[in-house]
FIRORO-819599 format. One record per residue: x, y, z of N, C-alpha, C, O in turn. Coordinates in steps of 0.02 Angstrom, whole numbers, padded with zeros to 5 digits, always signed. Layout:
<sites>
XYZXYZXYZXYZ ...
</sites>
This chain:
<sites>
-06251-10839+02685-06217-10872+02741-06196-10941+02720-06234-10977+02688 -06134-10961+02738-06108-11025+02719-06137-11081+02762-06146-11073+02823 -06153-11135+02730-06175-11194+02766-06114-11223+02802-06061-11231+02771 -06120-11239+02865-06064-11264+02903-06036-11328+02873-05975-11338+02870 -06080-11372+02850-06058-11434+02821-06015-11421+02758-05965-11454+02748 -06035-11373+02718-05998-11357+02657-05929-11328+02675-05881-11340+02639 -05925-11290+02728-05861-11258+02745-05811-11308+02774-05751-11294+02773 -05834-11364+02800-05789-11413+02828-05775-11470+02779-05744-11520+02797 -05799-11463+02718-05789-11514+02667-05714-11520+02652-05679-11470+02646 -05691-11582+02647-05621-11594+02632-05609-11584+02557-05646-11610+02516 -05559-11545+02540-05542-11532+02471-05513-11596+02440-05467-11626+02468 -05540-11618+02382-05514-11678+02350-05439-11671+02335-05415-11616+02320 -05403-11726+02338-05331-11724+02331-05308-11695+02264-05259-11659+02261 -05345-11710+02211-05327-11683+02145-05332-11608+02144-05287-11574+02119 -05387-11581+02171-05396-11508+02174-05343-11476+02218-05318-11422+02204 -05326-11510+02273-05275-11484+02318-05207-11479+02283-05173-11428+02290 -05189-11530+02246-05124-11530+02211-05123-11478+02155-05071-11447+02143 -05179-11468+02120-05183-11416+02070-05176-11347+02103-05139-11304+02079 -05210-11338+02159-05207-11275+02196-05137-11259+02221-05118-11201+02226 -05099-11311+02238-05030-11302+02261-04980-11294+02204-04921-11281+02215 -05005-11302+02142-04961-11297+02084-04918-11359+02073-04870-11357+02035 -04935-11414+02106-04897-11477+02099-04913-11513+02033-04870-11545+02004 -04976-11506+02010-04998-11534+01946-05041-11481+01912-05063-11433+01943 -05052-11491+01847-05097-11445+01812-05162-11481+01795-05169-11541+01807 -05209-11445+01767-05275-11473+01752-05272-11531+01703-05311-11578+01709 -05227-11529+01655-05220-11583+01606-05195-11647+01640-05219-11702+01625 -05148-11639+01686-05123-11697+01722-05178-11727+01766-05184-11788+01771 -05217-11684+01798-05273-11709+01838-05322-11747+01795-05345-11801+01814 -05339-11720+01736-05385-11754+01691-05357-11821+01668-05394-11870+01665 -05294-11824+01654-05261-11887+01633-05264-11938+01690-05278-11997+01679 -05249-11916+01751-05250-11961+01808-05321-11986+01822-05330-12044+01841 -05371-11943+01814-05440-11965+01824-05460-12016+01771-05496-12064+01787 -05437-12008+01709-05451-12057+01656-05416-12123+01672-05446-12176+01663 -05355-12120+01696-05318-12179+01717-05356-12215+01773-05364-12276+01772 -05379-12177+01821-05417-12205+01878-05480-12239+01853-05497-12294+01876 -05517-12207+01806-05578-12238+01780-05563-12304+01745-05601-12352+01751 -05508-12306+01708-05491-12366+01671-05465-12422+01715-05485-12479+01708 -05420-12405+01761-05385-12456+01801-05410-12463+01872-05392-12510+01907 -05451-12416+01895-05475-12419+01964-05423-12392+02013-05371-12367+01993 -05437-12399+02075-05391-12377+02127-05401-12304+02145-05448-12272+02124 -05355-12280+02185-05358-12211+02209-05326-12163+02160-05281-12181+02122 -05349-12102+02162-05321-12051+02117-05247-12040+02131-05208-12031+02085 -05229-12040+02194-05158-12030+02212-05113-12083+02180-05058-12067+02157 -05137-12145+02179-05098-12198+02147-05089-12183+02073-05034-12192+02046 -05142-12160+02041-05138-12143+01970-05088-12086+01959-05048-12089+01912 -05089-12035+02001-05043-11979+01994-04970-12001+02000-04927-11976+01964 -04957-12046+02047-04889-12072+02057-04870-12118+01998-04815-12113+01971 -04916-12163+01979-04902-12211+01925-04887-12175+01859-04845-12198+01821 -04921-12120+01847-04910-12082+01786-04849-12036+01790-04830-12005+01740 -04818-12032+01849-04758-11992+01857-04771-11917+01865-04725-11877+01858 -04833-11899+01881-04849-11828+01889-04826-11800+01955-04809-11741+01960 -04825-11842+02007-04799-11822+02073-04762-11882+02103-04775-11939+02085 -04716-11868+02148-04682-11922+02184-04726-11944+02242-04772-11908+02263 -04713-12003+02268-04752-12027+02325-04745-11980+02385-04796-11966+02418 -04686-11956+02402-04681-11909+02459-04722-11845+02449-04752-11820+02497 -04723-11818+02388-04763-11758+02375-04837-11774+02385-04873-11735+02416 -04859-11830+02358-04929-11851+02366-04946-11861+02440-04997-11835+02463 -04905-11898+02476-04919-11912+02546-04917-11849+02589-04954-11844+02638 -04874-11803+02572-04873-11739+02608-04940-11703+02600-04967-11676+02648 -04967-11703+02538-05032-11672+02526-05088-11710+02561-05135-11679+02588 -05085-11776+02561-05135-11817+02595-05133-11803+02670-05185-11797+02702 -05073-11798+02698-05065-11782+02769-05096-11714+02785-05130-11707+02836 -05085-11666+02742-05115-11600+02751-05191-11604+02748-05226-11573+02788 -05215-11643+02700-05287-11653+02692-05318-11684+02755-05373-11665+02775 -05283-11732+02785-05308-11767+02844-05292-11731+02910-05320-11748+02962 -05248-11682+02907-05229-11646+02967-05180-11683+03011-05179-11675+03072 -05138-11725+02979-05086-11762+03016-05019-11750+02982-05017-11737+02921 -04964-11753+03019-04899-11744+02987-04881-11803+02943-04899-11860+02957 -04844-11790+02889-04816-11843+02847-04744-11851+02870-04707-11802+02876 -04722-11914+02881-04653-11927+02901-04622-11978+02854-04655-12024+02830 -04559-11968+02841-04520-12017+02805-04473-12049+02856-04428-12015+02883 -04482-12112+02869-04441-12146+02920-04372-12158+02892-04322-12150+02927 -04368-12179+02828-04304-12189+02796-04260-12238+02835-04284-12290+02857 -04197-12220+02843-04150-12265+02878-04142-12246+02951-04100-12274+02986 -04183-12200+02975-04179-12180+03045-04197-12239+03090-04236-12283+03071 -04170-12237+03150-04181-12291+03197-04219-12264+03258-04203-12211+03284 -04268-12302+03280-04308-12285+03339-04283-12329+03396-04275-12390+03387 -04272-12301+03455-04247-12340+03512-04295-12396+03531-04356-12390+03525 -04266-12450+03555-04304-12509+03575-04355-12492+03630-04408-12523+03633 -04340-12444+03672-04387-12425+03726-04453-12401+03696-04506-12414+03725 -04450-12367+03640-04512-12343+03608-04546-12402+03573-04607-12408+03575 -04507-12444+03540-04536-12501+03504-04573-12548+03551-04625-12577+03533 -04548-12556+03612-04578-12602+03660-04645-12577+03688-04678-12613+03724 -04663-12516+03671-04727-12490+03696-04787-12522+03661-04843-12518+03686 -04775-12554+03604-04829-12589+03567-04807-12659+03550-04748-12670+03533 -04853-12708+03552-04835-12777+03536-04816-12784+03462-04847-12754+03418 -04765-12824+03449-04740-12835+03381-04795-12860+03334-04800-12837+03277 -04835-12907+03356-04887-12934+03313-04936-12880+03292-04960-12880+03235 -04952-12834+03336-04997-12780+03320-04965-12733+03269-04998-12710+03222 -04901-12718+03277-04866-12675+03230-04867-12705+03160-04879-12670+03111 -04854-12769+03155-04853-12803+03090-04923-12807+03060-04932-12794+03000 -04972-12824+03101-05041-12833+03075-05071-12767+03053-05106-12765+03002 -05059-12713+03088-05089-12648+03073-05044-12603+03032-05062-12546+03016 -04985-12629+03015-04936-12588+02978-04928-12521+03013-04938-12467+02983 -04911-12525+03075-04901-12465+03117-04830-12467+03144-04801-12521+03152 -04802-12408+03156-04734-12405+03181-04727-12348+03231-04735-12290+03211 -04711-12363+03294-04704-12309+03344-04639-12270+03330-04587-12299+03317 -04645-12204+03333-04588-12161+03318-04557-12128+03379-04496-12126+03385 -04599-12104+03425-04573-12067+03482-04627-12058+03535-04687-12056+03519 -04605-12052+03596-04649-12033+03651-04642-11958+03658-04588-11932+03669 -04698-11922+03651-04695-11849+03645-04705-11811+03710-04727-11753+03709 -04690-11840+03767-04698-11802+03829-04644-11822+03879-04613-11875+03874 -04635-11779+03926-04587-11794+03980-04618-11838+04033-04582-11870+04072 -04684-11840+04036-04717-11878+04089-04715-11953+04077-04723-11992+04124 -04704-11974+04015-04704-12045+04001-04773-12073+03990-04782-12133+03982 -04823-12029+03989-04893-12052+03981-04920-12037+03911-04981-12041+03900 -04878-12019+03866-04900-12007+03798-04910-11934+03784-04900-11892+03828 -04927-11918+03725-04948-11965+03674-04889-11999+03640-04833-11974+03641 -04904-12056+03611-04856-12095+03573-04867-12079+03499-04922-12089+03474 -04816-12055+03465-04821-12039+03394-04812-12104+03355-04760-12138+03362 -04862-12122+03314-04860-12185+03277-04871-12171+03203-04919-12137+03184 -04827-12198+03161-04834-12193+03088-04880-12247+03063-04873-12306+03081 -04927-12227+03021-04975-12274+02990-04984-12255+02917-04974-12198+02898 -05002-12304+02876-05018-12288+02807-05091-12265+02801-05111-12237+02750 -05130-12277+02853-05200-12255+02855-05214-12222+02923-05247-12251+02966 -05188-12161+02933-05195-12129+02999-05265-12107+03017-05277-12085+03073 -05311-12112+02970-05381-12094+02984-05422-12152+03008-05482-12144+03022 -05393-12211+03014-05430-12270+03035-05437-12270+03111-05390-12287+03148 -05495-12250+03135-05507-12243+03207-05503-12309+03244-05483-12311+03302 -05522-12364+03212-05517-12429+03244-05444-12446+03259-05429-12469+03314 -05400-12434+03211-05329-12447+03221-05302-12402+03277-05265-12425+03320 -05320-12338+03276-05296-12292+03326-05318-12312+03396-05279-12310+03443 -05381-12332+03403-05406-12355+03468-05369-12418+03491-05352-12424+03549 -05358-12463+03445-05323-12525+03461-05251-12511+03483-05227-12540+03532 -05217-12467+03448-05149-12449+03466-05147-12413+03533-05103-12426+03574 -05194-12368+03544-05197-12331+03607-05209-12378+03666-05177-12372+03718 -05255-12425+03657-05269-12473+03710-05207-12516+03725-05190-12526+03783 -05174-12540+03672-05116-12583+03681-05058-12546+03715-05022-12575+03756 -05049-12482+03698-04995-12442+03727-05012-12417+03797-04968-12402+03837 -05077-12414+03812-05098-12387+03876-05091-12311+03880-05083-12283+03934 -05093-12279+03821-05086-12206+03819-05117-12181+03754-05133-12219+03708 -05125-12116+03750-05151-12084+03690-05101-12092+03633-05040-12092+03644 -05128-12101+03572-05086-12108+03513-05098-12049+03467-05155-12030+03454 -05044-12020+03442-05048-11967+03392-05026-11997+03325-04969-12020+03319 -05070-11998+03275-05052-12029+03211-05009-11984+03167-05014-11922+03170 -04968-12015+03127-04930-11982+03074-04937-12026+03012-04943-12087+03018 -04935-11995+02954-04941-12031+02891-04872-12050+02866-04826-12009+02866 -04864-12113+02844-04802-12136+02813-04820-12184+02757-04874-12214+02757 -04775-12191+02709-04785-12238+02654-04784-12310+02681-04745-12326+02726 -04826-12353+02652-04828-12423+02673-04759-12455+02668-04738-12490+02714 -04725-12444+02613-04659-12475+02603-04610-12450+02656-04569-12489+02680 -04613-12387+02675-04570-12359+02726-04583-12392+02794-04537-12408+02831 -04647-12401+02810-04665-12434+02873-04641-12507+02872-04612-12530+02921 -04653-12542+02817-04632-12612+02812-04557-12618+02820-04533-12664+02855 -04519-12574+02789-04446-12576+02795-04423-12561+02866-04377-12593+02892 -04456-12513+02899-04438-12496+02968-04454-12554+03015-04415-12569+03060 -04510-12587+03004-04528-12645+03046-04476-12700+03036-04452-12728+03085 -04460-12715+02974-04411-12767+02960-04343-12750+02990-04310-12792+03022 -04321-12687+02981-04255-12665+03006-04252-12667+03082-04201-12687+03111 -04305-12646+03115-04304-12642+03188-04321-12707+03222-04290-12725+03272 -04370-12742+03197-04395-12801+03232-04361-12866+03210-04359-12914+03248 -04335-12867+03150-04301-12927+03127-04227-12926+03146-04194-12978+03144 -04201-12867+03164-04132-12859+03186-04133-12815+03249-04105-12761+03248 -04164-12839+03302-04181-12798+03360-04121-12770+03398-04130-12717+03430 -04064-12799+03398-04010-12775+03441-03973-12714+03414-03939-12680+03453 -03978-12699+03350-03938-12647+03320-03966-12576+03329-03929-12528+03318 -04027-12570+03348-04062-12506+03344-04035-12451+03390-04039-12393+03372 -04007-12468+03446-03988-12417+03495-03928-12375+03473-03921-12318+03496 -03885-12401+03429-03823-12366+03414-03829-12313+03359-03785-12271+03353 -03883-12312+03321-03889-12266+03266-03927-12203+03286-03954-12200+03341 -03929-12153+03241-03958-12089+03258-04034-12093+03267-04067-12132+03232 -04062-12054+03313-04134-12055+03324-04171-12021+03266-04142-11981+03229 -04233-12037+03259-04274-12008+03206-04290-11936+03221-04303-11917+03278 -04289-11894+03169-04310-11825+03175-04375-11817+03137-04382-11844+03082 -04422-11782+03166-04488-11776+03136-04497-11706+03107-04488-11656+03141 -04516-11703+03042-04524-11637+03011-04587-11603+03036-04638-11635+03050 -04583-11537+03040-04641-11495+03057-04676-11515+03122-04736-11502+03130 -04640-11544+03167-04668-11560+03232-04645-11507+03282-04590-11480+03275 -04686-11493+03331-04664-11446+03382-04601-11474+03415-04594-11535+03423 -04556-11432+03434-04493-11454+03463-04503-11471+03537-04471-11443+03581 -04548-11519+03548-04559-11542+03617-04503-11590+03634-04474-11623+03591 -04488-11594+03696-04438-11641+03718-04469-11711+03718-04524-11721+03745 -04434-11758+03689-04459-11826+03686-04425-11868+03739-04364-11869+03743 -04464-11902+03779-04438-11944+03832-04452-12016+03813-04509-12034+03799 -04401-12056+03814-04409-12126+03798-04412-12164+03863-04366-12159+03904 -04465-12201+03872-04478-12233+03936-04477-12308+03927-04509-12335+03881 -04442-12343+03970-04443-12416+03971-04507-12437+04005-04522-12415+04061 -04545-12479+03973-04604-12508+04004-04597-12583+04000-04574-12609+03949 -04617-12619+04051-04616-12692+04045-04665-12712+03990-04721-12686+03986 -04644-12759+03949-04687-12783+03895-04736-12833+03925-04716-12888+03945 -04799-12814+03927-04849-12858+03957-04881-12902+03905-04884-12884+03846 -04904-12959+03927-04939-13004+03881-05008-12978+03872-05045-12970+03921 -05027-12965+03810-05094-12940+03795-05125-12986+03744-05093-13034+03722 -05186-12972+03726-05222-13014+03679-05189-13016+03611-05208-13058+03569 -05140-12973+03597-05110-12970+03531-05054-13021+03522-05033-13033+03465 -05031-13051+03575-04977-13100+03569-05002-13167+03547-04964-13214+03539 
</sites>
């Protein structure tokens, strides 16, 4: 009989990528040697050595964590969604709201994070938004660029195409205007 704890064990990212055929055993061994020498995460070593691209790695990490991986790219999120969270909080937590995933306007709010498993960040974002938050994984650089593009040039966002989310249920997204309240994050 299988031990329940053993059956819920998270598969290490290196083993997961080998199992998916993204890297081979020799590449994994090389990346582990790189990691031992230079430190850091194995995924960083795999990307630095050119064995996988960052999107391939983050897609596997998202699968490992049970959250979707999104590439924000040049897509624009409407200001109504951006106003659901305070700008200072978005910058401090490297978080970026993508869409409101319900017709009721009560959430959940889909938020891209580089660390979607951080429960403290998720609780803080949920409290600030006043609704449940559903995390998605995104590259730090992608989040930083989206924050700069949307918040440093706030008036341009409404005219461009809305973001499309890969592998998400085709739920109707309702964008709701909420008054921006003064919270402890300002």
